[in-house]
C-alpha positions as CSV (number, residue, x, y, z in Angstrom):
1,R,0.0,0.0,0.0
2,Q,1.1,3.5,-0.7
3,N,1.3,6.1,2.1
4,P,-1.6,8.5,2.4
5,V,-1.2,11.8,0.7
6,K,-2.4,14.6,3.0
7,D,-1.2,17.6,0.9
8,V,-1.1,17.8,-2.9
9,R,2.2,19.8,-2.6
10,N,3.8,16.4,-2.0
11,I,2.4,14.9,-5.2
12,P,4.9,14.8,-8.1
13,K,4.2,16.2,-11.5
14,E,1.8,14.1,-13.5
15,T,0.5,13.8,-16.9
16,G,-3.0,14.3,-18.2
17,G,-5.1,11.3,-18.7
18,D,-8.2,9.3,-19.8
19,F,-11.4,8.2,-18.4
20,H,-13.5,5.1,-18.0
21,K,-17.1,4.6,-17.2
22,E,-17.7,3.0,-13.8
23,H,-21.0,1.3,-13.3
24,H,-22.9,0.5,-10.2
25,G,-26.2,-1.3,-9.6
26,G,-29.5,-0.1,-8.3
27,S,-28.9,3.6,-9.1
28,A,-27.7,5.7,-11.9
29,T,-25.0,4.2,-14.0
30,S,-21.7,5.9,-13.4
31,E,-18.8,6.8,-15.6
32,S,-15.1,6.6,-15.1
33,L,-12.2,8.4,-16.4
34,N,-8.6,7.5,-16.9
35,V,-6.1,10.2,-16.5
36,Y,-2.9,9.1,-18.2
37,S,-1.9,8.2,-21.7
38,K,-4.4,5.8,-23.0
39,S,-8.0,6.5,-24.0
40,K,-10.2,3.7,-22.8
41,V,-13.6,2.6,-24.0
42,F,-15.5,-0.2,-22.4
43,S,-16.3,-3.2,-24.6
44,S,-19.5,-5.2,-24.2
45,D,-18.1,-7.3,-21.4
46,G,-17.2,-4.3,-19.2
47,I,-13.4,-4.6,-20.0
48,P,-11.9,-1.6,-21.7
49,T,-9.9,-1.5,-24.9
50,S,-7.5,1.4,-25.6
51,K,-5.6,3.6,-28.0
52,V,-2.6,5.7,-27.3
53,I,-2.8,9.4,-26.9
54,K,0.1,11.7,-26.0
55,H,-0.2,14.1,-23.0
56,E,1.9,16.9,-21.6
57,P,2.9,17.3,-17.9
58,L,1.3,19.8,-15.6
59,I,2.9,23.2,-15.5
60,S,3.9,25.3,-12.5
61,P,4.9,22.4,-10.3
62,G,6.1,24.7,-7.6
63,K,2.8,26.5,-7.2
64,K,1.2,26.0,-3.8
65,K,-1.9,23.8,-4.0
66,R,-4.9,23.3,-1.8
67,K,-5.0,20.5,0.7
68,T,-7.0,17.5,-0.3
69,G,-10.3,16.9,1.5
70,Q,-9.8,13.1,1.4
71,R,-8.5,11.3,4.4
72,F,-7.4,7.8,3.5
73,K,-5.2,5.4,5.4
74,S,-4.0,3.9,2.2
75,L,-4.3,3.6,-1.6
76,R,-4.2,0.2,-3.2
77,L,-2.5,-0.5,-6.5
78,V,-2.8,-4.1,-7.7
79,K,-0.4,-5.2,-10.4
80,R,-0.8,-8.1,-12.8
81,G,2.4,-10.0,-13.6
82,D,5.8,-8.3,-13.6
83,E,6.7,-4.7,-13.4
84,T,6.3,-4.1,-17.1
85,E,2.6,-4.7,-17.1
86,K,-0.2,-2.3,-16.5
87,P,-1.7,-1.7,-13.0
88,C,-4.8,-3.9,-12.5
89,Q,-7.2,-1.0,-12.0
90,L,-6.2,0.5,-15.3
91,T,-7.6,-2.5,-17.1
92,F,-10.2,-3.9,-14.7
93,G,-11.2,-1.0,-12.5
94,S,-12.5,-1.3,-9.0
95,Y,-12.7,-5.1,-9.4
96,C,-9.0,-5.1,-8.4
97,L,-9.7,-3.5,-5.1
98,W,-12.5,-5.9,-4.4
99,S,-10.5,-9.0,-5.4
100,V,-7.6,-8.1,-3.0
101,E,-10.0,-7.9,-0.1
102,H,-11.8,-11.1,-1.0
103,K,-8.8,-13.2,-1.9
104,E,-9.4,-16.7,-0.8
105,E,-6.8,-19.1,0.6
106,M,-5.5,-21.4,-2.2
107,K,-7.0,-24.9,-1.9
108,D,-4.9,-26.4,-4.7
109,L,-1.4,-25.3,-3.8
110,M,-0.1,-28.9,-3.9
111,V,-2.0,-29.6,-7.1
112,K,-0.3,-26.7,-8.8
113,K,3.1,-27.9,-7.6
114,L,2.4,-31.3,-9.1
115,K,1.5,-29.7,-12.4
116,D,4.6,-27.6,-12.4
117,Q,6.8,-30.6,-11.7
118,L,5.0,-32.6,-14.3
119,F,5.6,-30.0,-17.0
120,V,9.3,-29.6,-16.1
121,A,9.8,-33.4,-16.1
122,R,8.1,-33.7,-19.5
123,A,10.4,-31.0,-20.8
124,Y,13.5,-33.0,-19.8
125,Y,12.3,-36.5,-20.5
126,P,12.9,-36.5,-24.4
127,S,16.5,-35.4,-23.9
128,I,17.2,-37.8,-21.0
129,A,15.7,-40.7,-22.9
130,K,18.3,-40.2,-25.7
131,L,21.2,-40.7,-23.3
132,Q,22.2,-44.3,-23.7
133,S,24.0,-44.5,-20.4
134,Q,21.1,-43.2,-18.4
135,E,18.4,-45.8,-18.9
136,K,17.7,-46.0,-15.1
137,L,17.2,-42.2,-14.8
138,S,15.0,-42.3,-17.9
139,R,12.8,-45.1,-16.3
140,E,12.6,-43.2,-13.0
141,L,11.6,-40.0,-14.7
142,K,9.0,-41.8,-16.8
143,Q,7.6,-43.5,-13.7
144,N,7.4,-40.3,-11.8
145,I,5.6,-38.7,-14.7
146,Q,3.0,-41.5,-14.8
147,D,2.5,-41.2,-11.0
148,H,1.9,-37.5,-11.2
149,E,-0.5,-37.9,-14.2
150,R,-2.4,-40.5,-12.2
151,M,-2.8,-38.3,-9.1
152,L,-3.8,-35.3,-11.2
153,S,-6.4,-37.2,-13.1
154,E,-8.3,-37.7,-9.8
155,A,-7.5,-34.5,-7.9
156,V,-8.8,-30.9,-8.3
157,V,-7.9,-29.6,-4.9
158,D,-5.3,-30.6,-2.3
159,A,-7.9,-32.6,-0.3
160,D,-8.3,-35.0,-3.3
161,L,-4.6,-36.0,-3.2
162,P,-3.4,-39.3,-1.7
163,L,-1.7,-39.3,1.7
164,H,1.7,-40.1,0.2
165,V,1.8,-37.1,-2.1
166,E,4.6,-35.4,-0.2
167,E,6.8,-38.4,-0.8
168,K,5.9,-38.3,-4.5
169,I,6.8,-34.7,-4.8
170,Q,10.2,-35.1,-3.1
171,R,11.0,-38.1,-5.3
172,M,10.1,-36.1,-8.5
173,E,12.1,-33.2,-7.2
174,A,15.2,-35.3,-6.8
175,T,14.8,-36.9,-10.2
176,I,14.4,-33.5,-11.9
177,T,17.5,-32.3,-10.1
178,R,19.5,-35.2,-11.5
179,A,18.1,-34.6,-15.0
180,K,19.2,-31.0,-14.9
181,S,22.8,-32.0,-14.1
182,F,23.2,-33.5,-17.6
183,H,24.1,-31.5,-20.7
184,V,21.0,-32.0,-22.8
185,D,19.4,-30.3,-25.8
186,C,18.3,-27.0,-24.4
187,S,16.1,-26.1,-27.3
188,N,13.5,-28.7,-26.4
189,V,13.6,-27.7,-22.7
190,D,13.4,-24.0,-23.6
191,K,10.4,-24.7,-25.9
192,K,8.5,-26.6,-23.2
193,L,9.1,-24.1,-20.5
194,R,8.1,-21.2,-22.7
195,Q,5.0,-23.2,-23.5
196,I,4.1,-23.6,-19.8
197,L,4.7,-19.9,-19.2
198,D,2.4,-18.9,-22.0
199,L,-0.3,-21.3,-21.0
200,T,-0.1,-20.2,-17.3
201,E,-0.3,-16.5,-18.2
202,D,-3.1,-17.0,-20.6
203,E,-5.0,-19.1,-18.0
204,A,-4.5,-16.6,-15.3
205,H,-5.5,-13.7,-17.5
206,F,-8.6,-15.5,-18.7
207,H,-9.8,-16.2,-15.1
208,R,-9.1,-12.6,-14.1
209,R,-11.1,-11.3,-17.1
210,Q,-13.9,-13.7,-16.3
211,S,-13.9,-12.7,-12.6
212,A,-13.8,-9.0,-13.5
213,F,-16.8,-9.5,-15.9
214,L,-18.8,-11.2,-13.2
215,Y,-17.9,-8.4,-10.7
216,H,-19.0,-5.7,-13.1
217,L,-22.2,-7.6,-13.9
218,G,-22.9,-7.7,-10.1
219,V,-22.4,-4.0,-9.6
220,Q,-24.1,-2.8,-12.8
221,T,-27.3,-4.7,-12.3
222,M,-30.1,-4.1,-9.8
223,P,-30.4,-6.9,-7.2
224,K,-33.4,-9.1,-7.7
225,S,-34.9,-8.2,-4.4
226,L,-34.8,-4.4,-5.2
227,H,-36.4,-5.1,-8.6
228,C,-39.1,-7.1,-6.9
229,L,-39.7,-4.2,-4.4
230,S,-40.0,-1.7,-7.2
231,M,-42.5,-3.9,-9.1
232,R,-44.6,-4.7,-6.0
233,L,-44.9,-1.0,-5.2
234,T,-45.8,-0.1,-8.7
235,V,-48.6,-2.7,-8.8
236,E,-49.8,-1.5,-5.4
237,Y,-49.9,2.1,-6.5
238,F,-52.4,1.4,-9.2
239,K,-54.5,-0.8,-6.9
240,S,-54.7,1.8,-4.1
241,P,-57.0,4.8,-3.9
242,S,-55.4,8.1,-4.9
243,L,-53.4,9.6,-2.1
244,D,-51.7,12.8,-3.0
245,V,-50.1,14.2,0.1
246,E,-48.1,16.6,-1.9
247,H,-51.2,18.4,-3.2
248,T,-52.4,19.2,0.3
249,H,-49.0,20.9,1.1
250,S,-48.5,22.6,-2.3
251,E,-47.6,25.9,-0.7
252,R,-44.7,24.3,1.3
253,L,-43.3,22.9,-1.9
254,I,-42.5,26.4,-3.3
255,D,-41.9,28.2,0.0
256,P,-38.3,29.7,-0.3
257,A,-38.2,30.1,3.5
258,L,-38.0,26.4,4.0
259,Q,-35.0,24.1,3.5
260,H,-35.3,22.4,0.2
261,Y,-33.3,19.3,-0.7
262,V,-33.1,17.8,-4.1
263,I,-32.2,14.1,-4.7
264,F,-31.9,12.6,-8.2
265,S,-32.6,8.9,-7.8
266,K,-33.9,5.7,-9.4
267,N,-33.4,3.7,-6.2
268,I,-36.1,3.6,-3.5
269,L,-33.9,2.3,-0.7
270,A,-31.0,4.7,-1.5
271,S,-33.1,7.8,-1.6
272,S,-35.0,6.6,1.5
273,V,-31.8,6.3,3.5
274,A,-30.5,9.7,2.3
275,I,-33.8,11.3,3.4
276,N,-34.1,9.4,6.7
277,S,-30.5,10.2,7.7
278,T,-30.9,13.9,6.9
279,V,-34.2,14.1,8.9
280,M,-32.8,12.1,11.9
281,S,-29.7,14.3,12.0
282,A,-31.7,17.6,11.8
283,K,-32.5,19.7,14.8
284,E,-35.9,20.6,13.3
285,S,-37.7,18.4,10.7
286,G,-40.7,20.6,10.1
287,T,-38.8,22.9,7.8
288,L,-37.4,20.2,5.6
289,V,-38.8,19.6,2.1
290,F,-37.3,16.8,-0.1
291,H,-37.8,16.8,-3.9
292,I,-37.0,13.5,-5.5
293,L,-36.5,13.6,-9.2
294,T,-36.9,10.2,-10.8
295,D,-37.8,8.6,-14.1
296,N,-40.9,7.1,-15.6
297,Q,-40.0,3.6,-14.6
298,N,-39.6,4.3,-10.9
299,Y,-42.0,7.2,-10.5
300,F,-45.1,5.2,-9.3
301,S,-43.2,2.9,-6.9
302,M,-41.6,6.0,-5.3
303,K,-44.9,7.8,-5.1
304,L,-46.4,4.9,-3.1
305,W,-43.4,4.4,-0.9
306,F,-43.1,8.0,0.2
307,S,-46.9,8.3,0.6
308,R,-46.8,5.5,3.2
309,I,-43.4,6.0,4.9
310,F,-43.1,9.1,7.0
311,Y,-40.0,10.9,8.1
312,K,-41.1,12.9,11.1
313,K,-42.5,16.2,9.9
314,A,-40.5,16.4,6.6
315,L,-42.4,16.7,3.4
316,I,-41.5,14.5,0.4
317,N,-42.3,15.5,-3.1
318,V,-41.7,12.9,-5.9
319,Q,-41.5,14.3,-9.5
320,N,-41.1,12.6,-12.8
321,I,-38.3,14.4,-14.6
322,E,-39.3,12.9,-17.9
323,D,-42.5,14.9,-17.7
324,Y,-40.4,18.0,-17.6
325,F,-38.6,17.0,-20.8
326,L,-41.9,16.4,-22.6
327,E,-43.3,19.7,-21.5
328,N,-40.2,21.7,-22.4
329,S,-39.0,19.9,-25.5
330,Y,-39.8,22.9,-27.6
331,K,-37.3,24.9,-25.5
332,L,-34.6,22.3,-25.2
333,G,-34.7,21.2,-28.8
334,I,-33.3,17.8,-27.8
335,H,-34.0,15.2,-25.2
336,P,-30.9,14.8,-23.1
337,H,-30.0,11.3,-21.9
338,L,-31.5,11.0,-18.4
339,S,-28.7,10.3,-15.9
340,F,-28.6,11.4,-12.3
341,S,-25.0,11.0,-11.2
342,E,-21.8,10.6,-13.1
343,E,-18.8,8.9,-11.7
344,F,-15.4,8.5,-13.3
345,R,-12.3,6.3,-12.7
346,I,-9.2,8.3,-13.2
347,S,-5.7,6.9,-13.6
348,V,-2.9,9.4,-13.1
349,Q,0.6,8.8,-14.3
350,S,3.7,10.6,-12.9
351,V,6.0,12.3,-15.4
352,D,9.0,11.3,-13.2
353,Q,7.9,7.6,-13.5
354,P,6.5,7.2,-17.1
355,S,5.8,3.5,-16.8
356,T,2.1,2.6,-16.5
357,V,3.1,0.5,-13.4
358,H,3.6,3.7,-11.4
359,M,0.1,5.0,-11.8
360,R,-2.5,5.8,-9.2
361,T,-6.3,5.5,-9.7
362,E,-8.9,7.9,-8.2
363,Y,-12.7,7.8,-8.3
364,I,-14.6,11.1,-8.7
365,S,-18.3,12.0,-9.0
366,V,-19.5,15.1,-10.9
367,F,-22.7,16.9,-11.7
368,S,-24.9,15.3,-14.3
369,H,-26.7,16.9,-17.2
370,A,-30.0,16.9,-15.2
371,Y,-28.3,19.2,-12.6
372,F,-28.4,22.1,-15.1
373,L,-32.2,22.0,-15.3
374,L,-32.7,22.8,-11.6
375,P,-33.3,26.6,-11.8
376,D,-36.0,26.0,-14.4
377,I,-37.6,23.1,-12.5
378,F,-37.7,25.0,-9.2
379,K,-38.5,28.5,-10.5
380,K,-39.7,29.9,-7.1
381,L,-36.9,28.6,-5.0
382,K,-33.7,30.7,-4.2
383,R,-31.4,28.1,-2.7
384,I,-31.4,24.3,-2.7
385,I,-29.1,21.6,-1.4
386,V,-28.5,18.7,-3.8
387,L,-27.8,15.2,-2.3
388,D,-26.6,12.2,-4.3
389,D,-28.7,9.2,-3.3
390,D,-25.6,7.2,-2.2
391,V,-25.0,9.5,0.9
392,V,-25.6,9.1,4.6
393,V,-26.0,12.3,6.6
394,Q,-24.6,12.2,10.2
395,R,-24.9,15.8,11.2
396,D,-27.4,18.7,11.1
397,L,-27.1,20.5,7.7
398,S,-28.9,23.6,8.7
399,P,-25.7,25.8,8.9
400,L,-25.4,25.4,5.1
401,W,-28.5,27.4,4.5
402,N,-27.0,30.6,5.9
403,L,-23.6,30.0,4.5
404,D,-22.2,32.9,2.5
405,L,-21.1,31.6,-0.9
406,K,-19.1,34.8,-1.7
407,G,-20.9,35.4,-4.9
408,K,-20.4,31.8,-6.2
409,V,-23.2,29.7,-7.7
410,S,-22.5,26.5,-5.9
411,G,-20.8,25.1,-2.9
412,A,-19.0,21.7,-2.9
413,V,-16.0,19.9,-1.5
414,E,-12.9,19.8,-3.7
415,F,-10.8,16.7,-4.4
416,C,-7.2,17.7,-5.0
417,R,-5.8,14.3,-6.0
418,V,-7.2,15.1,-9.4
419,Q,-6.6,18.5,-11.0
420,L,-7.9,20.1,-14.2
421,G,-4.4,19.8,-15.8
422,H,-4.8,16.1,-15.6
423,L,-7.9,16.3,-17.8
424,K,-6.6,18.7,-20.4
425,S,-7.2,16.3,-23.3
426,Y,-10.9,16.2,-22.4
427,L,-11.5,19.9,-21.6
428,G,-10.8,21.2,-25.1
429,E,-9.3,24.6,-25.9
430,K,-11.0,26.6,-23.1
431,K,-8.8,28.5,-20.7
432,Y,-8.6,27.2,-17.1
433,D,-6.3,26.9,-14.2
434,E,-4.5,23.6,-14.6
435,N,-3.7,23.5,-10.9
436,M,-7.3,23.8,-9.8
437,C,-8.7,20.8,-8.1
438,V,-11.9,19.1,-9.2
439,W,-14.9,19.1,-7.0
440,M,-17.1,16.2,-5.9
441,S,-20.9,15.9,-5.9
442,G,-22.4,14.0,-3.0
443,L,-23.5,17.2,-1.3
444,S,-23.7,20.6,-3.1
445,I,-25.4,23.9,-2.4
446,A,-26.9,25.7,-5.4
447,D,-27.7,29.5,-5.3
448,L,-30.5,29.5,-7.9
449,D,-30.8,33.3,-7.9
450,K,-27.2,33.7,-8.8
451,W,-27.5,30.8,-11.3
452,R,-30.3,32.6,-13.2
453,E,-28.5,35.9,-13.0
454,I,-25.4,34.7,-14.9
455,N,-27.4,32.3,-17.0
456,L,-25.2,29.3,-16.1
457,T,-27.5,26.9,-17.9
458,G,-27.0,28.9,-21.1
459,T,-23.2,28.5,-20.6
460,Y,-23.8,24.8,-20.3
461,W,-25.7,24.6,-23.6
462,Q,-23.0,26.5,-25.3
463,L,-20.3,24.1,-24.1
464,L,-22.2,20.9,-24.8
465,P,-21.9,20.9,-28.6
466,E,-18.1,21.2,-28.3
467,H,-18.0,17.8,-26.6
468,M,-20.6,15.7,-28.4
469,D,-22.9,15.6,-31.4
470,L,-26.2,16.7,-29.9
471,Q,-28.4,15.4,-32.7
472,N,-26.8,11.9,-32.9
473,G,-25.7,11.6,-29.3
474,T,-25.7,8.1,-27.8
475,Q,-26.1,7.2,-24.1
476,T,-22.3,6.8,-23.9
477,S,-21.5,10.2,-25.5
478,W,-24.0,12.0,-23.3
479,R,-22.5,10.5,-20.2
480,T,-18.9,11.1,-21.3
481,A,-19.7,14.8,-22.1
482,A,-20.9,15.3,-18.5
483,L,-17.3,15.6,-17.3
484,P,-15.9,18.5,-19.4
485,T,-19.2,20.4,-19.6
486,S,-19.8,20.2,-15.8
487,I,-16.2,21.2,-14.9
488,L,-16.0,24.0,-17.5
489,A,-19.4,25.4,-16.8
490,F,-18.7,25.7,-13.1
491,Q,-15.2,27.0,-13.4
492,D,-14.5,29.7,-10.8
493,L,-18.1,29.4,-9.7
494,I,-17.6,26.8,-6.9
495,F,-17.3,27.9,-3.2
496,L,-15.2,25.3,-1.5
497,L,-16.8,23.8,1.5
498,N,-14.7,22.6,4.5
499,D,-13.8,18.9,3.9
500,T,-15.4,17.9,7.2
501,W,-18.8,18.3,5.4
502,V,-18.3,15.4,3.0
503,L,-16.1,12.3,3.0
504,S,-16.1,10.4,-0.3
505,G,-14.6,7.0,-1.2
506,L,-16.8,4.6,0.9
507,G,-17.7,2.8,-2.3
508,T,-14.2,2.3,-3.5
509,N,-11.6,2.6,-0.7
510,Y,-11.2,-0.1,1.9
511,G,-8.8,2.1,4.0
512,V,-10.9,5.2,4.8
513,D,-10.0,6.5,8.2
514,E,-12.5,5.6,11.0
515,D,-12.0,8.8,12.8
516,A,-12.7,10.7,9.6
517,I,-15.9,8.7,9.2
518,R,-17.1,9.6,12.7
519,N,-16.3,13.3,12.4
520,T,-17.7,13.9,8.9
521,A,-21.2,15.3,8.3
522,V,-22.0,13.4,5.1
523,L,-20.6,10.0,4.0
524,H,-20.5,9.5,0.3
525,Y,-20.5,6.0,-1.1
526,N,-19.2,7.0,-4.5
527,G,-17.9,4.2,-6.7
528,N,-19.1,0.7,-7.6
529,M,-19.4,-0.9,-4.2
530,K,-22.7,0.6,-3.0
531,P,-23.9,-0.3,0.5
532,W,-27.1,-1.9,-0.9
533,L,-25.2,-4.3,-3.0
534,E,-23.8,-7.6,-1.9
535,L,-20.4,-6.4,-3.2
536,G,-20.5,-3.3,-1.0
537,I,-17.6,-2.8,1.5
538,P,-18.9,-4.6,4.6
539,K,-17.4,-2.4,7.3
540,Y,-19.1,0.7,5.9
541,K,-22.5,-0.8,5.4
542,M,-23.6,-0.4,9.1
543,Y,-23.6,3.5,8.7
544,W,-26.1,3.1,5.8
545,R,-28.2,0.3,7.5
546,N,-28.7,2.5,10.6
547,F,-31.2,4.6,8.5
548,L,-32.8,1.8,6.5
549,T,-36.5,1.3,6.9
550,Q,-37.3,-1.8,9.0
551,Q,-40.2,-4.2,9.2
552,N,-41.8,-3.1,5.9
553,Q,-44.3,-5.5,4.3
554,F,-43.1,-5.0,0.8
555,M,-39.4,-5.4,1.8
556,D,-40.3,-8.6,3.7
557,E,-42.2,-10.0,0.7
558,C,-39.3,-9.4,-1.6
559,N,-36.6,-10.5,0.9
560,V,-34.9,-7.2,0.8
561,N,-32.0,-7.3,3.3
562,P,-29.0,-5.4,2.0
């Protein structure tokens, strides 16, 4: 493990880089970004392919940089093979972090040793058999080969091997040692040993690719129990009499004097935990209004859930954002791809150590395209706080409502392990401070009055065509364009929150500091390993489960137990 980096002034000069899409299950699909010298695109099995792109190092290395808001005990870098090969995360993403933590004890160590001995013995046997004075050695070698073949034909793991296997291994080892003492035809031995090397490497890489594919499948797809819950709630919605709690509190929904939180989500449990944790941590719940923006598929299930589950005195408003697109298509001109959060995997390469082995991988989350519609959706509100659905709130957030943003449009926590200079190949020709840190979503404050005053959404629409073909945009191109458009649109418009407000990395990093977790207002489970997934990081799940709804009929029927 590498030592934690507390200050970016200690980070060496690094090149720009590329990005990958990171995916997670049960919520918005995320994206990932690789910051080094290869541009990656995911193939259908979730494993990226690449093409080489040249990048320049960051300038002004001596300039003082801000301290990073992340507090990690360690960073993991998993390597495949020797030092000349790429870091595991560059190829397989967060699967590498998961696989290290879930590495099982080998159950076939002796079996593998038998196979290795058998291959070496077979490599030497043809040459030894040609030596006329070594018939005895030849017979012994042949007998040992047959014994090994017999044992391996009946054994898959060490428990299947006979009791006398140790004796067989020692006998074979002694015979191979004697065979090596003779001057034999090296070409045959060399050919055989190269063959075993190639076969072993191919087999290892195949199993890693297969495991990575299954991992990505697990984090990209919604668990069966959550799908069941959504379907059951949808059916129940249409069977139940109309219950529109929001209509009876319509004035509260647009009252700028109240505290309005916005959550983009397609995940009932995730949004429920985000709301419940915020309410339970608040000093006063009667002033809280939550606006959940979801899609057509999840709208009815969420409507029913939040009409039957109450969170003290807080008001919950569920909106179908696709209705907004339909009603305003004449203004938008296009129908943006509906995504609620964007996450990128970034691999950063040091200029001083150009080998891809010496790369570090970071995971960031940025504002999605839907974020830029907020001033128009909430026309009568002046300030809102936007929460990602993969957060847990541990402290009262009311001080943020009176926070002076110093004329900025938004407030967010920065992440200085990735800087804009690392992303220069993706930000186009626009001018920007290369030493500026990126910022994270999770929790962000939006001053909607200031937003409308400077027409930030208009700036976004001007930037978007520079990074994608609007008329022929695919889901991938829309999601990829979220990174540069979001960063450039908000350039110099972000007020930096104290890093004690948000702690990110609980969906990727196994070494997040426990003291930091206890002392942070908002825990952000950004990354693939979400707390509602079986593949989530176990030791962080309890913070999320503390606010999970208990003893619910629909959850019990669908066996929902994340």
